[in-house]
C-alpha positions as CSV (number, residue, x, y, z in Angstrom):
1,X,15.1,12.0,-17.6
2,X,13.7,8.6,-18.6
3,X,9.9,8.5,-19.2
4,X,9.2,6.6,-16.0
5,X,11.6,6.5,-13.0
6,X,11.3,3.9,-10.2
7,X,12.6,4.6,-6.7
8,X,14.8,1.9,-5.2
9,X,13.4,2.4,-1.7
10,X,16.7,3.7,-0.3
11,X,17.4,3.3,3.4
12,X,16.4,6.2,5.7
13,X,19.2,8.4,6.8
14,X,19.5,10.8,9.8
15,X,17.9,14.1,9.2
16,X,14.8,15.4,7.3
17,X,15.3,15.8,3.5
18,X,12.3,17.7,2.4
19,X,13.4,21.0,0.7
20,X,10.5,23.1,2.0
21,X,10.5,22.9,5.8
22,X,12.8,22.5,8.8
23,X,12.6,19.7,11.3
24,X,13.3,19.7,15.1
25,X,13.9,16.4,16.9
26,X,15.1,13.0,15.8
27,X,14.1,12.1,12.3
28,X,15.3,9.7,9.5
29,X,14.3,10.2,5.9
30,X,14.9,9.5,2.2
31,X,13.8,11.7,-0.7
32,X,12.7,10.5,-4.1
33,X,13.2,13.1,-6.8
34,X,14.5,12.1,-10.2
35,X,16.9,14.6,-11.9
36,X,14.9,17.4,-13.4
37,X,11.5,16.2,-12.1
38,X,9.2,18.9,-10.6
39,X,7.8,16.7,-7.8
40,X,9.4,15.1,-4.8
41,X,8.4,12.5,-2.1
42,X,10.0,12.0,1.3
43,X,9.6,8.9,3.4
44,X,10.4,9.6,7.1
45,X,10.2,8.4,10.7
46,X,10.1,10.7,13.7
47,X,10.5,10.2,17.4
48,X,7.7,11.6,19.5
49,X,7.8,15.4,20.1
50,X,9.6,16.1,16.8
51,X,8.3,19.1,14.8
52,X,8.1,20.3,11.2
53,X,7.8,24.0,10.4
54,X,7.1,25.7,7.1
55,X,8.0,29.3,6.2
56,X,5.7,31.2,3.8
57,X,7.5,30.2,0.6
58,X,6.3,26.7,-0.5
59,X,3.7,25.1,-2.8
60,X,0.8,22.9,-1.8
61,X,2.1,19.9,0.1
62,X,0.7,16.8,1.9
63,X,1.7,14.5,4.6
64,X,0.2,11.0,4.9
65,X,0.4,9.3,8.3
66,X,1.5,5.7,7.9
67,X,1.7,5.1,11.6
68,X,1.6,7.3,14.7
69,X,-0.1,10.7,15.0
70,X,0.5,14.2,13.8
71,X,-0.9,17.2,15.7
72,X,-1.7,20.6,14.1
73,X,-2.7,23.2,16.6
74,X,-4.7,20.6,18.6
75,X,-6.2,18.8,15.6
76,X,-4.9,15.2,15.6
77,X,-4.3,13.3,12.4
78,X,-4.1,9.5,13.0
79,X,-2.7,6.8,10.8
80,X,-4.5,6.6,7.5
81,X,-5.2,10.3,7.4
82,X,-3.4,13.3,5.8
83,X,-2.4,16.8,6.5
84,X,-2.6,19.3,3.6
85,X,-0.3,22.4,3.9
86,X,-1.5,25.0,1.4
87,X,0.9,27.1,-0.6
88,X,2.3,30.1,1.3
89,X,0.8,29.1,4.6
90,X,3.0,29.2,7.7
91,X,2.5,25.9,9.5
92,X,3.8,23.7,12.3
93,X,3.2,20.0,12.7
94,X,4.1,18.0,15.8
95,X,4.7,14.2,15.8
96,X,2.9,13.5,19.1
97,X,4.2,9.9,19.1
98,X,6.8,7.9,17.2
99,X,5.5,8.3,13.6
100,X,6.1,7.2,10.0
101,X,4.9,9.5,7.2
102,X,5.0,10.1,3.5
103,X,5.5,13.8,2.6
104,X,4.9,15.1,-1.0
105,X,5.5,18.4,-2.6
106,X,6.7,20.4,-5.7
107,X,9.8,22.3,-6.5
108,X,7.5,25.2,-7.4
109,X,7.1,27.5,-4.4
110,X,3.6,28.6,-5.2
111,X,0.2,27.1,-6.2
112,X,-0.4,26.6,-10.0
113,X,-2.2,29.6,-11.5
114,X,-3.0,28.3,-15.0
115,X,-4.7,24.9,-14.5
116,X,-8.1,23.9,-15.6
117,X,-9.8,25.4,-12.5
118,X,-7.8,28.6,-12.6
119,X,-5.8,30.1,-9.7
120,X,-6.7,29.3,-6.1
121,X,-7.7,32.2,-3.8
122,X,-4.8,33.7,-1.9
123,X,-6.7,34.7,1.2
124,X,-7.4,32.3,4.1
125,X,-4.8,29.7,3.1
126,X,-3.9,27.4,5.9
127,X,-3.7,23.7,6.9
128,X,-6.4,21.0,6.5
129,X,-6.4,17.9,8.6
130,X,-8.3,15.1,6.7
131,X,-8.8,11.9,8.6
132,X,-9.1,8.5,6.9
133,X,-12.9,8.5,7.4
134,X,-13.2,12.2,6.3
135,X,-11.6,11.7,2.9
136,X,-13.9,11.7,-0.1
137,X,-14.6,8.0,-0.7
138,X,-15.5,6.5,-4.1
139,X,-15.9,2.7,-4.4
140,X,-15.6,1.2,-7.8
141,X,-17.4,-2.1,-7.2
142,X,-16.7,-3.6,-10.7
143,X,-13.0,-3.2,-10.0
144,X,-13.1,-3.8,-6.2
145,X,-11.3,-0.4,-5.8
146,X,-11.5,2.0,-2.8
147,X,-10.5,5.6,-3.7
148,X,-10.0,8.1,-0.9
149,X,-9.4,11.7,-1.9
150,X,-7.6,13.8,0.8
151,X,-7.4,16.8,-1.6
152,X,-8.9,16.8,-5.1
153,X,-7.9,20.3,-6.5
154,X,-11.4,21.5,-5.8
155,X,-10.7,23.5,-2.7
156,X,-11.0,27.3,-3.3
157,X,-7.6,27.9,-1.7
158,X,-5.4,25.0,-3.0
159,X,-5.0,22.9,-6.2
160,X,-3.1,19.8,-4.8
161,X,-4.5,16.4,-5.9
162,X,-3.6,13.7,-3.3
163,X,-5.4,10.4,-2.8
164,X,-5.1,6.8,-1.7
165,X,-6.3,3.8,-3.8
166,X,-6.7,0.3,-2.5
167,X,-7.7,-2.8,-4.4
168,X,-7.6,-6.6,-4.8
169,X,-5.1,-8.9,-6.4
170,X,-5.4,-9.3,-10.1
171,X,-6.6,-5.8,-10.8
172,X,-5.2,-4.4,-14.0
173,X,-5.5,-0.8,-15.3
174,X,-6.1,-0.1,-18.9
175,X,-3.4,1.8,-20.7
176,X,-3.9,5.5,-20.1
177,X,-2.2,8.8,-19.6
178,X,-2.8,11.9,-17.4
179,X,-2.1,15.5,-18.2
180,X,-0.3,16.1,-14.9
181,X,3.1,14.8,-13.6
182,X,2.6,12.4,-10.8
183,X,4.3,10.3,-8.1
184,X,2.8,7.0,-7.0
185,X,4.0,5.4,-3.7
186,X,3.1,1.8,-2.8
187,X,1.9,1.4,0.8
188,X,0.9,-2.3,0.6
189,X,1.2,-5.2,-1.8
190,X,3.0,-5.2,-5.1
191,X,2.4,-3.5,-8.5
192,X,3.9,-4.4,-11.9
193,X,4.5,-1.2,-13.9
194,X,6.0,-2.1,-17.3
195,X,9.1,-4.3,-16.5
196,X,9.4,-2.8,-13.0
197,X,8.0,-4.4,-9.8
198,X,7.0,-2.0,-7.1
199,X,6.9,-3.4,-3.6
200,X,5.9,-1.8,-0.3
201,X,7.8,1.5,0.2
202,X,8.8,2.1,-3.4
203,X,7.7,4.9,-5.6
204,X,7.4,5.7,-9.3
205,X,7.5,9.1,-11.1
206,X,5.3,9.3,-14.2
207,X,5.6,12.5,-16.2
208,X,2.4,14.0,-17.6
209,X,1.3,12.7,-21.0
210,X,3.2,9.4,-20.5
211,X,1.1,6.3,-21.3
212,X,1.3,3.5,-18.7
213,X,-0.6,1.0,-16.7
214,X,-0.1,-1.5,-13.9
215,X,-1.1,-4.9,-12.7
216,X,-1.5,-5.9,-9.1
217,X,-0.1,-9.3,-8.1
218,X,-1.6,-9.0,-4.6
219,X,-4.0,-6.9,-2.6
220,X,-2.6,-3.4,-2.7
221,X,-2.7,0.2,-1.6
222,X,-0.9,3.2,-3.0
223,X,-0.7,7.0,-2.7
224,X,-0.9,9.3,-5.8
225,X,0.2,12.9,-5.8
226,X,-0.2,15.6,-8.5
227,X,0.3,19.3,-8.2
228,X,-3.0,20.2,-10.0
229,X,-6.2,18.8,-11.4
230,X,-5.7,16.4,-14.3
231,X,-7.5,15.0,-17.3
232,X,-7.1,11.4,-18.4
233,X,-7.1,9.8,-21.8
234,X,-7.8,6.1,-22.0
235,X,-7.4,4.6,-25.5
236,X,-5.0,6.4,-27.8
237,X,-6.9,9.1,-29.8
238,X,-9.9,9.0,-27.5
239,X,-11.3,12.2,-26.1
240,X,-9.8,13.3,-22.8
241,X,-12.0,13.2,-19.7
242,X,-11.8,15.4,-16.6
243,X,-10.9,13.4,-13.5
244,X,-13.9,14.2,-11.3
245,X,-16.5,16.9,-11.7
246,X,-16.2,20.6,-12.5
247,X,-16.6,22.6,-9.3
248,X,-19.7,24.9,-9.3
249,X,-17.4,27.9,-8.8
250,X,-15.5,27.4,-12.1
251,X,-17.1,29.6,-14.8
252,X,-18.7,27.9,-17.8
253,X,-16.2,29.7,-20.1
254,X,-13.3,27.8,-18.4
255,X,-14.9,24.4,-18.7
256,X,-12.8,22.9,-21.5
257,X,-10.0,20.4,-21.5
258,X,-6.9,22.1,-22.9
């Protein structure tokens, strides 16, 4: 596959095209998954009272609520929040109103075992409902960036990394690379990635260890999904840096970037 693949924001079609769960009710969706790529992203709209159900064989997944509401056993996730379905957990999610979501996952039907933080615990896996205001917020004032982490690979029972970034027109990332494959999905505004322009509703797949950057021509917001914790390298040849902090439960002997 090419180094970076951009989604053309295909029209939504009847049915639900995620490979890991089944849908009941009226849904329209479109899946973005370049040939051979290990991650996928589904954009979807549901009528109220539609349901999604997961069997036990699936990896860590996330659903971001663009509009409407999702209900998980009485816990409501409103627009701007996310639902994290941990690997192997049986789950059911109800769209309690007409809703639009972005659903991300991996072709691997288990959580990663060999990442920087080691394998997640197998016991007590389930579903997290993380509202917009409950996400881990980091504000980078020098860049006018708002980073909300719905899952940051630091949970004892999952390794998914899923977050939303919002910023102002004119922001430009330095050239950099991450150790993990990722999918970026534009919620608002417009990003320039190489020669490609990503508008609202489009996505880009960036394989791990691929150097890239982007420029924002307008105020923007995007989602970023990775299967596991990542390190980042800024200037070529510079030392890699862990994205975030080492959790206290990771033994000192494991705390190296390799």
